[in-house]
N, C-alpha and C positions, 0 to 999 in steps of 0.2 A: 432648363437649357443645359442639361447634363452633358449632352454631346450633340454636335451639329450633325444634321442628317443630309445636308446637301454635299455632293462630292466637292471636297476642297474648302468647305466653309466650316468655321469653328467659332463657337462663342468663346472664343478664347480671349519691339520696344526700341537708345540711340546715342554715339560719342562724337568726338570732334572731327571736323574736316578742316585741315590746315590750308589757309590761303592768305598770304599777306600781300599779294599783288594780283590785280585783275589780269595781268599778263602771264601769270604762272600757268604752265601747261600741266594738266592733270593726267599723269601717265599711269597711275595705279588703277587697277580694276579689281572687282571682287573675284574671289577665287572659286568660280563655279566650274562644274565639270563639262557642261555642254557649251560649244562655241556660240550658239545662238543666244544663250543666256548672257555671256560676256559681252556680246555685241550689243544687246538691248540695253544692258547697264551702262556700257560705254557711251552710247548715244545720250542717255540721260545724264551721265556724268559730265559730258562735254558742255552741257548747258547749265550746270549747277555748281556753284562755289559757296561753301559754307565755312564760316570761321570757327576758331576754337571755342569750345564751350566748357563749362565746368565739368569735372569728373562725374561720371554717371552716378556713382553711388552717393555722392554728396547731395545730389538733388532728388534722389529716388525716395519716395515715401508713399504710403497708402493710407486710406481712411482719414482719420482726423489728426494724425500725427503732424506736428509742425514741420515744415520743410523750407528749404532755401529755394526761393523762386529763381528759375533760370529762364531767360528769354533768348530764343534763337536769333542770331544775327547773321547776316550774310557777310560778304567781303568786308574786312575791317577798314577803318580810315575813311578818307574822302570818297572812295569808290563803293561804299557800303550798299547804297541802293541805286547805283547807276545801272541803266538798262544793259543787258547782255546783248551781244550781237546775234543776228539771225532771228530765229523763232524759238527761244528757249522755253522749257517748262520751268518757270521761275515762280516759286512759292515762298520766297524770302519774306519774312515779316508776317506770314500767315500761321494760324494755329489750328490744328486738327484734333478732333476727338474721334477715336476709333473704338467702337463698341464691338467686342467679340474676339479678343486675343487671349489665349491661355497657353499657347506654346509657340514654337518657332517654325512651324511648317505648314501653316494654313495661308489662305489668301489674305486674311486680315494682317498678318505679319508682313507679307510681301508688300501690301499697300502702304503700311507704315514705313517700310524701308524706302520705297519710291518717293513718298511724300517728304521724308527726311532728306533724301538725296537731292531733292529739288529745293530744299531750304526751309521747309515747314517745321514748326515746333509740334511735338507729338504728345498727346494725352491719350491714355488708354483706359477703357472700361473692361474689367475682367470678371467673369462669373464668380460669384462669392465662394462656392466650394472649391474652386480651382486656384484661388488667389494665393494661398500660402505656398503651394507647390511652385507656382509661376514666379513669385517673388524670390523664393529660395533658389530656384534654378538661375535666375538673373544674378543674384548675389554671388553664387558659386562659380559664375563664369561659364555655365553649361551652354549658354546661347552665344558666347562670344564669337565663335566662328561664323554663325549665321547672322550675326549683327554687323558684319563687315559691309561697309558702303563702297561705292565704286572707287573712291580715292584711297581705300585701305583703312579709313577710320571706322569707329564703331557707332552704330545707331544708338541714339540716346532717347530715353523717355523722360519727360519732365516730371510727370506724376502718373501713378496708377490708381484708379478708383475701383473699389468693389462695386459690382453692378449685377442686378438681376432684372432684366428688362421685361420680365413677365408681370412685374408689379409696378403700377404707376405711382403709388404713394403708400405710406406706412399703413393706412387703413385697409389696403387691399391684401396685406400679408396675413395668411392664415396662422393660427396659433401654433400648429404643428411645425410650420416652417420657422417661425420665430424661435421655437424651442430646439430646432435641429442643431446638433453640435457642429455641423459643417458651416453654420452661419455664426457660430459663437465668436466673439472678438471683433466682428465687423459691424459697422453701423452706417446709416445714411446711404443705403445701397439701392433704394428704389429709384425709378427714373427721375421723379420730381426732386428727390434729395440729391442725386448726383448732379443734376443741372444747377441746383442751388449752390452746391459746393464748388463747381467749376466757376460759376459767376462770382462767388466770393473770392476764390483763389486767383482768377485771371481776368474776370470781367466779361470776356467775350471769346467766341471762336469764329473761324471762317469756314471750316470744312467739317462735315459730319459724315462718318462712314459707319454703315450698318453691316457687320460681318458676323452675324449670328443666326442660328436656326436650330430647331430641335423638333423631332417628331417621335414621341415615345413608342409609337407603333409602326415606325417606318418599314419594318420588315414584313408587315402584314399587307396583303392585297386590300385595295379599297373596300371591296365587298365584305371583308372581315374586320374592318376598322370600326372601333366603337365610337360613339358620339363624343365621349370624353377625350379619346385619343385624337380624333379629327379636330376638335376645338382647341386642344392643346397645341397641335401643330400650327394652326392658324394664329393662335395667340403669340407663341414664341417666335414664329418665323416671319410673320407679316405684320400683325398689329404692333409688334414691338417697334417696327420702323415708324409707323404712324405716331406712336407714343413718343419716341425719341425726338422726332422732328417737331412734333407739337410742343414739347417742352423746351427744346434747344433753340427753336427759331426766334424766340424773344431775345436771345443773347448772341445771335449770329449776325455778323456784319453784312450790310447790303452788298450784293455781288458775290456772296458766299455760295457754296455748293454742297449738296448732299448726295451720297452715293450708297447704293445697296448692292447686294449680290444675289443673282437669281440663277436659274438652271433651265435647260431646254425642256425638262419634264413639264414645265408650265404649259407648253403648247404641243408637245409630242408625247406619245406613249412610251414610257421607259419602264418596262416590266421590272419589278423588284423595288421600285422607288414608290413605296406605298404609305399607308398610315395617314393620308391626307396631305402629304408633303407636296405633291404635284399641285393640289388645290391651293396650298399656301403660297407657292411660287406664282401661280396665276394671279392670286389676289395681290401679291406684292407688285407685280408688273402693272396691273390695273391701277393700284393706288399710286404708283409712280407718276402716272399721267395726271390723275386728279390733284395730287399734291404739287406737281409742277405748276399747275394753273393757280392753285390757291396760294402757295408759298411764293410763287413768282409775282402775282398781282399784289399781295399784301406786304411782302418782305424783300422782294428782289432776290430771292434765293432760287438757284437752279436745282432740279431733282432728277437724277438719272439712275439707272440700274445697269449693272454689267452681267450679262449672261455668260458665265465662265464655263469652260469645258471641265472634264473630270481631272481631279488632282489627287495624288496618292497621299493624302493627309491622314492623321490619326482619326479624325472625326469621320472621314469618308470610309475608312476601313471598317468602321463599325457597321456600315450598311451591309458589307459582305461581298459585294460584287464590283468593287471599284477597279480592280485589276482588269477585269473583263471589259469594263467600259473604256478604260484607257487603251487597251488593245484594239477594241472596236473602232475607237476614234482614229488611232494611228493607221488603221487599215482602210478607213473609208473617207476620212476628211480630205478636202482638196490639198491641204498641206500635211504631208505625211511625216509628222514628228510629234513627240510628246510635248504637250503644253507645259510651260514653266509658270510657276507662281509669279515670277518677276514680270512676265508679259502682262498678266492681269494687273499687277501693281503699277506698271508704267501706264497702262490705259487709264487707271484711276487717277494717276497724277495729272495726265492730260485733261481729263474731265473736270478736275478740280482747279485747273489753271485758267488764266484769262484767254488762252488759246481756244477754249471751248465755251466762250462767253455767250454764244447763241444756241448752245445745245442744251435742251431741257426736255423732260418728258420722254426720253429715249431709252430703249433697250439696246445696249451696245454689246454685240456678240464678240467675245474673245475666246474662240474655241477652234482655231485653225480652219474655220469655215464649215464645220460639221453641220451647223444649222441649215445650210443651203442644200444639203443632200436630201433627195427624195427616197433613195434606196441605198442599201448597203451593198457596195460593189464587190465585197468579198464573199458574197453568197455563191454557192455552187451553180446557181441558175445563170450567173453572169460569167461563168468560167471561160466561155468562148467569145465573150464580148471584147471587141477591139477598143479598149478604153486606155487612157494614159496610165502608165505604171510608174511607180516611184523608182529612183535609181538605187 
């Protein structure tokens, strides 16, 4: 899982929100450049009040290092768990594990911020070779600007775990990987070991987010993709979700939710998105339905996936045509604007909340409506077509 190959997905964190009174008006908003980003965050902020938490770096640890446990709390005092007015996205008292955050510009990061803004406690699983750089960037404050929540406080992560979701347990890890210097100094990073560590540290979680993918041959057409490359894409991008849910479901509280990220290439031809990645996303969507049935019946857990539009993330840039896909979407989608990561994060917060208590087994499109289009209206063929134009 060296690099995610879905536009905007990365196998790739959270500080205090001050509120001493439930009547306090939250006037601060995150400093985003686009007005629609501020508006979407403001709506989420209006329903989320989070109390002060301990300083980020006092609670931040990784691996087996001892740490000071921090528990997210909502509004302090007698109003701590009183219902908020209206229909708020309220995740106070919930704990989320997000697999696949290694920097601050992917969908995994945006989902973490939205969940945190709604009151959830955040745990993160980071790809082992990227762990040191990620932790160093956090300590040095490199992500402080992008950690800002709607009320101006900083997003906090309670703990970061090293994770390589390609391997279910220690017995699955090849000797060459064990000896790889990029894995040196980290331990307990297979799926089974991470879940055992989370259980020991916190007991349970409520929300599981799968935000990781990798296709080593993504730049190759499917006809030129090797068997190993195809199977690697399936393993890292779709079975990893099955494995994570399989192991985490035993420590997920009933009524919990699991969310993954998919892409329209699962059902439409996207030239350039190769190496078996389109197949992996199709498998992920099919698995979402089956897992929704099994996890719902056995554990009362909801399972959904978000089909997100293209995002200019570091991982997506590795594919080589992300700018083209963003331009295409802006020109042809019903909503002619660039999709923001926050919009996907807010959709995930909704799906994880009690407001979505009857939604499971669904593919939720967050792509400005591009999935509904049958043709690209920017084609010269439609030059004289009298179709609605953007302002």
